[in-house]
N, C-alpha and C positions, 0 to 999 in steps of 0.2 A: 527731323526730330532734333531735340536739343542734344548737342554733343555731350553735355554733362550727364545726360540720363542714359547714354548708350553704354552697354556692358562691354568690357574688353574681351578679346578672344579667350583668355584664360578663365574669366568669370563664366563665359558661356559654356566652356568645356566642363568646368566644375559643376555647374547647374545640371548639365545633361548627365554627367556621371552620377550625381546624387539622385536624380529622379529615376535613372535606370536601376540603381541599386534598390530603391524603394519599390519600384514596380516589380522587379524580379522576386524580392523577398515577399511581397504581398501575394504574387502568383503562386509561389512555392507553398506558403502557409495555407492558401485557399485550397489547393489540391490535397494537402496533407489532411486538413479537416474534412474535406469532402470524402476522402477515401478511408476515414476513421483511423488514420495513422498518427493523429495528434489530438491531445485532449481538447474537446469542443468548448473552448473558453467562451465563444460566441458563435452564432450561426455563420456558416461559411459565406453566405450572401452579404454579410455586413462588411467583409473585407474589401470587396470592390467599391462599396459605398464610402468607406474610409479613404480609399485611394482617390476617389473623385473629389472628396473634400480637400485632399492634399494638392491635387492638380489645380483646383479653383484658387486655393491660397497662393500657389506659385504664380498664377496668372495675375492676381491682384496685387500681391506684395513683391517688392516695395512700391508704394503708391507713386512716388515721384518718377519712377521709371515706366510705369504702366499707364499713367494718366494721358500722355500724348497719344498712345496707341488707341485707347478707348475714345479719345476725342475724335480721332480720324474715323473710327468705326461709326460713331454717331453721325458725323458729317456725311458719311457715305449712305447711311440709312435714310437721312432726310433729304437726299438729292431728289429733285433739283431746286429745293427751297433756299439753298445757300450757294455762295460762290464756290466753284470747283477748282481746286488747285491740283498740281501734279501728284502730290503725295496721296491725296484722296483717290485719284483715279488708279494709281499704282496699287494701293491697298485693295481696292475693289476688284482689280484684275486678279490679284492673288486669291481673293475670295471666290472667284469663278473656278479656280483650281482646287477648291476645298469643299466641293459639294459632297463627295463621299464622306469626308470627315464630319461635315455638318449633319448629315443624315445619321451617322453613328452617334453623335451627341444627342440628337433628338430621340433616337432609340434608347439611349441610356437614361434620359430623363423619364421617359414613359415607363421604362423597366423599374426604376426605383419608386416613382410616384404611385404606381399600381400596386406596390407591395410584393410583386412577383419575385423579388430577390430573396425573399424568405422561404420560397418553396424548396422542398427537398427534391431529390431526383425522381422519386416515385410520383409525387404530385405533378412534377413538371411533365413527365411522360404521359400522365393521364389527362391533365387539363390543358397543357400547353400555354401559350401566351395569347389570350383572347384579344387583347388590345392591338396586337400586331396585324390582325386582319380586319380591324374595324374600318368603317367607311371614312371616318374623320382622319384617321392616320394614313390610310392608303390613298384617298382621293383629295385630301386637303393638305396635310402636313408635308408629306413627301414631295408632291408636285410643287408646292410653294418653295420648299428648300432647293429644288432643282433649278428653278428659274429666277429666284430672287436676286442672286448676284448679277445675272445677265440683265434683269430689269433695272437694277440700280445703275449699271454701266450705261444702259440705254438712256436713262433719264439724265445721267451726267453729260452724255453727248448732246442731248437736247439743250441742257443748260449752257453748255459751252457754245453751241450755235447761237443761242439767244444773246450771250455776252459778246461774242466776236462778230456776229452776222456773216460768218463764212460757211457756205454750204459744204465745201470740202476743207478739211476732212471729216467734219463732225456729222453731217447727214449720212455720208458714206459709212461712217462708223456705226451709226444707228442701224443701217441696213444689215451690217455684219451681226450685231447682237439680235436683231429681229429674226434673222434666219436661224441663229443658234437656238433661241428659246422656242421657235416654231418646231424645229426638229426634236428638241427635248420633250416638249409637251405631247407631240404626236407619239413619241415612244413611250411616254408615261401612261397615257390614257388608252393606248391600243391594247386589245385583249391579248394577254400573254400566250394563250393557247390557240390563237387564230391560225387557221390553215390556209388563208387566202394569200397565195404567193404574190399576186399583183400588188396588193397593198404593201407588202414588205419590200417589194422591188421599188415602189414609189418612194417609200421612206428611205431606202438605201440611196437612191439617186439624190434626194434632198440632202442626205447626210454627206455624200461626197462633194456636192456643190458647195455646201456651207463650209466644209472643212478646207477645200481648196481656196475659197474666198478668204477665210480667216488666215490661212497660211500665207497667202499673197500679201495680206495686210501686215502680218508680222514682218516679213522680209522687206517690203517696199516702203511701208509707212513707219512702223514702230522702230525698225532698225535702220531705215534710210539706205538700204542696199539696192542693187539692181542697176547701177549706172554702167553702161557698156564701156565707156572710155576709161573706167578704173577697174576693169576686170569684173564687171557686174557687182562691184562693191561700192564704196564711196570714197571721196577724196580724203576726208579727214577721218583717221582711225587711231584709236588708242592702243589696240593690240598690235604688236609688231609683225606677226605672221598672218598672212592672208588665209592660210589653211584653217585657222581657227574659225573664221567667218564661213568658209565653205562647209566645214563640218557641222557648224551650228545650223546652217540652212537645211542640210540633209536630215539632221536629227529632228528639227522642228517639223519638217514635212511628215515624218513617220509618226512622231508623238502627237501631232495635232489630231490625227484620227483617234488616237487613244483618249485625248481630252474630251472630244465631243461625246464619245461613248461613255465617259465617266459620268455624264449628266443623266444617263438612264439608270433608274433605281433598281435595286435587287428585285428579282421576280419578273423582270421584263426582258424580252429579247426579240426585237423586231427584225433582226437580220435574216434575210432569206436563205442563207447557206448554212445556218446552224439549226439543228433539229431540236435541241433542248430549249425549253422555254425560260430557263434560268441560267445564270452564269455561275460557274464554280467559284468557291470562295478564294481559291488561290489566284484565279484570274483577276478578281476584284482587287485583291491585295496588290498585285503587280500593277494594275491600272493606277492605283493611288500613288504608289512609289514613283512610277515613271512620270506621272503628271507633275508631282512636286519637283522632280529633277528638271523637267522641261521648263517649268515656270521659273525656276532659279536661273537656268541658262538664259531664258528670255529676258529676265530682269537685268542681267549684266549689259546686254546690248541695247536694251530700251533706255536705261539711264544714260549710257554712253552717248547715244544718238541725241537724246533730249538735251544733254549737257553741251554738246558740241554745236547743235544746229537749231535748238528751240523750235522743233517741228510743229508742236501743238500750240505755240504762242502763249505759253504760261508766263513768260516774262513780258512785261509791257513795253520793253525797248529791244531793239535789234542788237544793240551793242552794250556790253557791260564794261564800263571804264575801270581801270585800275586806280589805286589811290594817288598815283603820281601823274595821271593824265587828265586832260581837260575833258569834262563831260560833253560829248558830242552825240549823244544818243538821239535817235530819231524816233519820236513817238509814232505808234501805229495809228492810222486813221480809224475812226469809229463811225458806224452808221446806225441810225435808228429809224424805225418805221413800223407801221402796222403789219406790213407784209411779213416781217420776221415772226411776229406773234402768230400770224395765221399759219405759217409754215411749221412752227413748233407744234401747234395743235394738230396739224395734218399728220406730221410724223408720229406723234404720240398715238393718235387714233389709228393710224395704219399699223403700228406695232401691236396694239390691242386687238385689232381685227385679225391680224395674222395668227396671234395666239389663240383667239376664239375659234378661228377656222380649223386650226390643228386639233383642238379639243373636240369640236363637233364632228370632224371627220373620223377621229378615233372612236368616239362614242357610237357613231353610226355603224362602224365596223364591228364594234362589240355587240350591238343589238343583232346584227346580221349573222354573227358567228353562232354556231350551235352550242 
């Protein structure tokens, strides 16, 4: 990002403090009007709508600070039609940790567009939210939001393979995201009240395998750790204490299971050892918070490793000369061929096939369940 457009820590703190005050004041006024303890200047449901407009304004303004962010978002959405840089992949990785938040945003849009925010408590308890159980929302909107960030990263890996002609790490990374959205789709489309334990155990095995593969990728590839001669870390490190890296590895292992489960939408519980078909709200909240903390921790070591080692080859040269040195960078060789295009198509078709198989298996289970 442009350094001139980056806010200082004090500005970030001031913005957070101001938005928190606005949110708490809006929440207090909402409950006061709802409980008839404040003159009803306007319907209570209009206050959350005003809060949403305020948040949208904060995201867009000032334009010179937000345009780079939106540019990267657009570049991520059109992958693999354009060249992929490190910042685009980093932002899309963050998007994979924001699935629950994105689902809440979709719920908010449907809530306001349907006009249900104007319902009083009696009408709400009598009618409920009819759109929340509609086929379009349950079978299209929510599943699409669950797998869209994973699919975008999958396509970015395909584009990176096309540009670099290197099967590793890009095709191996494609496999990682294929496994993740296969597990997510199976969990989304499986019947929430199914009593078939065998199917839940199969899903759980897929869940564990995908999580361990993703965790291994974090440690070995994204962070560049795991070298026995350096204490299973790496030679070049920016953090002075080795304990920081060991603690990060342990936390990432635990929280990676939390991340994959965050892809399962509300109302679904494919786990064989939990009898309830839905997750309590408090667990969902903790899942969101823990995943944001894990992704923040992951980002520190990911940027550190890429800065030191250029692991993904985003720089076209192996050596970055200083202003007082003679440029002696060695350009990386490039290969072209029809074989690369064929492999790209094969990987894409394979990813689609895995997702389709997961949906079909879950649908068959739904038809078989009473």
